[in-house]
Structure formats: C-alpha cells, structure tokens
ZADRENDO-985470 format. One line per 5 residues: for each residue x, y, z of C-alpha. Coordinates in steps of 0.25 Angstrom, whole numbers, always signed. Example, Ala and Ser with C-alpha at 12.3 -4.5 7.8 and 13.67 -1.06 7.14 Angstrom:
<rs>
+49,-18,+31 ~ +55,-4,+29 $
</rs>
This chain:
<rs>
+1,-1,+0 ~ +6,+14,-4 ~ +3,+27,+0 ~ +7,+41,+1 ~ +8,+50,+11 $
-1,+59,+2 ~ -14,+49,+2 ~ -16,+48,+15 ~ -13,+64,+20 ~ -27,+67,+16 $
-32,+57,+26 ~ -21,+63,+37 ~ -26,+76,+47 ~ -13,+83,+47 ~ -11,+99,+50 $
-7,+110,+41 ~ +5,+109,+32 ~ +17,+116,+42 ~ +11,+113,+55 ~ +21,+107,+64 $
+16,+94,+70 ~ +22,+83,+79 ~ +22,+68,+77 ~ +23,+58,+84 ~ +30,+46,+74 $
+35,+32,+82 ~ +40,+28,+68 ~ +26,+16,+65 ~ +20,+19,+53 ~ +7,+29,+58 $
+17,+41,+63 ~ +27,+40,+52 ~ +15,+41,+43 ~ +11,+53,+50 ~ +26,+57,+48 $
+25,+57,+34 ~ +10,+62,+31 ~ +14,+75,+40 ~ +26,+77,+31 ~ +18,+77,+19 $
+6,+86,+25 ~ +16,+96,+28 ~ +18,+97,+44 ~ +33,+100,+49 ~ +35,+88,+59 $
+42,+85,+70 ~ +42,+69,+74 ~ +44,+65,+88 ~ +46,+50,+90 ~ +43,+43,+105 $
+52,+32,+109 ~ +47,+23,+120 ~ +58,+16,+121 ~ +50,+3,+124 ~ +57,-3,+110 $
+73,-6,+107 ~ +66,-1,+91 ~ +63,+13,+96 ~ +74,+19,+93 ~ +74,+13,+80 $
+60,+18,+79 ~ +63,+32,+80 ~ +75,+31,+70 ~ +63,+27,+61 ~ +54,+41,+64 $
+68,+50,+63 ~ +70,+45,+49 ~ +54,+46,+47 ~ +56,+62,+52 ~ +68,+64,+43 $
+61,+61,+31 ~ +49,+69,+33 ~ +55,+81,+38 ~ +52,+79,+53 ~ +60,+84,+65 $
+59,+69,+73 ~ +61,+69,+89 ~ +63,+57,+96 ~ +59,+55,+109 ~ +62,+42,+119 $
+51,+39,+132 ~ +52,+29,+141 ~ +41,+20,+143 ~ +41,+9,+157 ~ +36,-3,+152 $
+24,-7,+160 ~ +7,-5,+159 ~ +3,+6,+149 ~ +15,+3,+138 ~ +7,+11,+129 $
-2,+21,+134 ~ +12,+26,+141 ~ +20,+24,+129 ~ +10,+33,+124 ~ +8,+45,+133 $
+24,+45,+134 ~ +23,+48,+119 ~ +12,+59,+118 ~ +19,+65,+129 ~ +33,+65,+121 $
+25,+69,+108 ~ +17,+82,+115 ~ +30,+86,+123 ~ +36,+88,+105 ~ +24,+92,+100 $
+21,+103,+109 ~ +29,+113,+97 ~ +20,+107,+86 ~ +8,+110,+81 ~ +3,+97,+82 $
+6,+82,+87 ~ +5,+71,+78 ~ +3,+56,+78 ~ +1,+44,+68 ~ -13,+39,+74 $
-20,+31,+63 ~ -34,+26,+58 ~ -30,+14,+65 ~ -26,+20,+80 ~ -39,+28,+78 $
-48,+14,+78 ~ -40,+7,+89 ~ -40,+21,+99 ~ -55,+19,+97 ~ -56,+5,+100 $
-47,+9,+112 ~ -55,+18,+118 ~ -68,+10,+115 ~ -62,-4,+125 ~ -60,+9,+134 $
-73,+12,+134 ~ -71,+28,+130 ~ -84,+37,+124 ~ -83,+45,+112 ~ -72,+52,+115 $
-63,+39,+116 ~ -70,+33,+103 ~ -63,+48,+96 ~ -50,+39,+97 ~ -39,+49,+92 $
-43,+62,+88 ~ -41,+67,+72 ~ -33,+77,+73 ~ -20,+84,+68 ~ -12,+76,+79 $
-17,+62,+71 ~ -16,+66,+58 ~ -16,+52,+50 ~ -27,+47,+59 ~ -37,+44,+44 $
-25,+36,+41 ~ -24,+19,+43 ~ -10,+13,+49 ~ -11,+5,+36 ~ -8,+20,+29 $
+2,+24,+36 ~ +9,+10,+35 ~ +8,+11,+19 ~ +13,+27,+21 ~ +26,+22,+28 $
+25,+9,+17 ~ +24,+22,+6 ~ +35,+31,+10 ~ +46,+21,+16 ~ +44,+20,+29 $
+47,+12,+39 ~ +38,+11,+49 ~ +42,+7,+65 ~ +34,-5,+68 ~ +33,-7,+85 $
+29,-18,+89 ~ +23,-12,+102 ~ +10,-10,+93 ~ +8,-26,+92 ~ +8,-27,+106 $
-5,-32,+109 ~ -2,-29,+124 ~ -8,-13,+120 ~ -22,-11,+118 ~ -22,-5,+105 $
-13,-16,+99 ~ -25,-25,+101 ~ -35,-16,+94 ~ -25,-12,+82 ~ -23,-30,+81 $
-33,-37,+85 ~ -46,-28,+88 ~ -46,-18,+75 ~ -42,-33,+65 ~ -55,-39,+74 $
-64,-30,+72 ~ -61,-29,+54 ~ -63,-43,+55 ~ -77,-41,+62 ~ -82,-30,+55 $
-76,-34,+42 ~ -70,-20,+40 ~ -58,-10,+46 ~ -63,-6,+58 ~ -54,+5,+58 $
-60,+16,+49 ~ -73,+14,+58 ~ -66,+16,+71 ~ -58,+29,+64 ~ -75,+34,+61 $
-79,+31,+74 ~ -69,+37,+79 ~ -71,+50,+71 ~ -87,+50,+75 ~ -83,+49,+91 $
-72,+60,+89 ~ -83,+70,+81 ~ -92,+65,+94 ~ -83,+69,+104 ~ -79,+82,+100 $
-93,+86,+100 ~ -95,+81,+113 ~ -82,+87,+117 ~ -87,+102,+109 ~ -100,+102,+118 $
-95,+97,+129 ~ -85,+108,+132 ~ -95,+119,+134 ~ -100,+110,+146 ~ -98,+112,+161 $
-91,+98,+163 ~ -91,+99,+178 ~ -105,+106,+180 ~ -114,+93,+184 ~ -126,+101,+181 $
-122,+103,+168 ~ -116,+89,+165 ~ -128,+80,+169 ~ -136,+88,+160 ~ -129,+83,+148 $
-129,+71,+139 ~ -120,+60,+145 ~ -109,+61,+132 ~ -109,+77,+133 ~ -106,+75,+148 $
-94,+65,+146 ~ -87,+74,+137 ~ -89,+86,+146 ~ -82,+78,+157 ~ -72,+72,+149 $
-68,+86,+146 ~ -67,+90,+159 ~ -60,+76,+167 ~ -49,+75,+156 ~ -36,+70,+164 $
-22,+73,+162 ~ -19,+64,+151 ~ -31,+70,+144 ~ -39,+58,+147 ~ -56,+59,+149 $
-61,+53,+159 ~ -69,+39,+157 ~ -83,+36,+155 ~ -84,+29,+170 ~ -78,+42,+174 $
-87,+52,+166 ~ -101,+42,+172 ~ -94,+45,+186 ~ -92,+58,+185 ~ -106,+60,+178 $
-112,+53,+194 ~ -105,+65,+199 ~ -112,+76,+190 ~ -126,+71,+193 ~ -124,+71,+206 $
-124,+55,+209 ~ -110,+56,+216 ~ -101,+69,+221 ~ -87,+63,+215 ~ -78,+51,+205 $
-67,+46,+203 ~ -59,+49,+190 ~ -46,+42,+185 ~ -34,+48,+189 ~ -38,+51,+202 $
-49,+63,+199 ~ -60,+64,+204 ~ -75,+75,+200 ~ -82,+77,+212 ~ -95,+87,+213 $
-96,+98,+220 ~ -112,+102,+219 ~ -115,+103,+204 ~ -99,+104,+200 ~ -89,+94,+197 $
-76,+95,+201 ~ -62,+85,+195 ~ -53,+85,+208 ~ -39,+78,+202 ~ -30,+71,+210 $
-19,+82,+208 ~ -28,+93,+213 $
</rs>
C-alpha cells in the first residue's frame, strides 16, 4: 500500500502554516507520520522524545527520532525520565511523559501527539469499561493537539513505508498485562468478527457525537452555580452532573465519578449533610450552599 503525505493531509487537522508546534515523537509509525505531516503542513517544529529508560534499546529509539527530525528539518530534544517498576506502570509512564512534554511545549503555540482513529476507538472502549458517562464516550478531543486523529494506524504504517522510514517497534504494545493492549489485540478483533464490520469507524463516530453533546452540556453548565442546592435540584440530572463535574475536577484534571456525583446530589437534596470524594476531599452543606473541603486546606 503506497500513500503520500498529500493524500493524508486533507484528513488531518493542523493549525495554519508557520505555527510553532511541539511534536511528541516516540519513533513509532504514528508519531513519525505526525512529524512528516506537520512538516508538509508548513509548521515550525520542535520534536521532543521522552526516554522512559524501561528497555535497553531506548537509546537506539532516540537516534531514530533524531535522524527523522534532521530529515524533516525539525529541532530535536530528548529527555530521560526514571520510572520505577511496580503497579500502574503504564499510567505512571504516561504522566511522566506528559510532564516533560508540557514543559517543553510552554514556548510553542501547540503541543501535538500522534493519536489515530484506532487510539480513539480503544479509548472509548476503555472509558466505557470504567463506567464513564458522555464525557468518557467523547474519548480524545479532536483539536490541534491531536491533528491525525482521523487517520487509521494502517495509514501511518503505509506512509512510513512510502517515505522510507523504519518505525520503532515497541514490544510493550504487545504486552497483554495492559488493558489498552488487550482491547487492541483481543476485543476490537472480536467485535470485528461478531459484527462482521470494522468497529473502529463506528466507535470514532460515537465519540464525535458524544463530544458534541458534552460540549453543549458544558456550555449550559457554565452558567450554573454548582454550589447552590436550590439550583441543582431543579435541573435535569445530566446538566446537574455536568455542573458538578466542572466544579469538582481534581488537581490532576480528573472529574468525579458518576457514583461520587450521585453522593453529592444526595447532599444537594438535603438527604445527608456531607459526603466523601476521592483524594480525601469532602463536600459539605451549610444551609443551601455546598462547599468543598480539600484535605490540603
């Protein structure tokens, strides 16, 4: 399968030519394609490669990214972070990676990652398994941060082949201990077999519709006083929950779970005087006003 950057650019969502961007490039087909397409879009690029030091070949992967950066006339930076073995390795590595990326992207107009439609489908299924609502079904936001979100993984692989790029093969992507990998290698192929059709476009389209609904709810919720029990109890449940999510997002940017929102609504309905949230936080009621008690305060 031969494919060109010109064929794929029309499906991408890059900012105007000349924009200063930071591209997260691991060396895989998706991120190398992001780099090539960003160059074709006329962007001023700084590539950031984050080495987690989890594999002995990680230094070689950094060289792959450096050479690709030179080819596409992009500035190149590499950072090594230390991730200790143990539970939640994938999540801790992700957090460490984004901390580095955000630091380097501070002087850019945009930070970009190479997530594709396949990543979107996996994210929607993961969020559903975690009991997420509409916000979770919306998956990855379709913004300049994820400009190749409409591309398929097969297309990024084909683009690399057409450009003579040899992507890094990360063996951890086949490790079935990680939920995303089981979704990728077991659940999505099973859905394909059961439905007799590719589920990725369906899940990506579901995410798009959920995102539209979520955006509408956020606009409506912006004008709501989430601390007023009198206002909350008059609202449709979905809108009240959205207003509370905006108010109760934690320091890491995570909204409360649906179960936590139900507990807060019980406080708003004067059924109880207080409830507990994750992270040691607490919502209490004084008369008809909710207040958030943070353990750090």
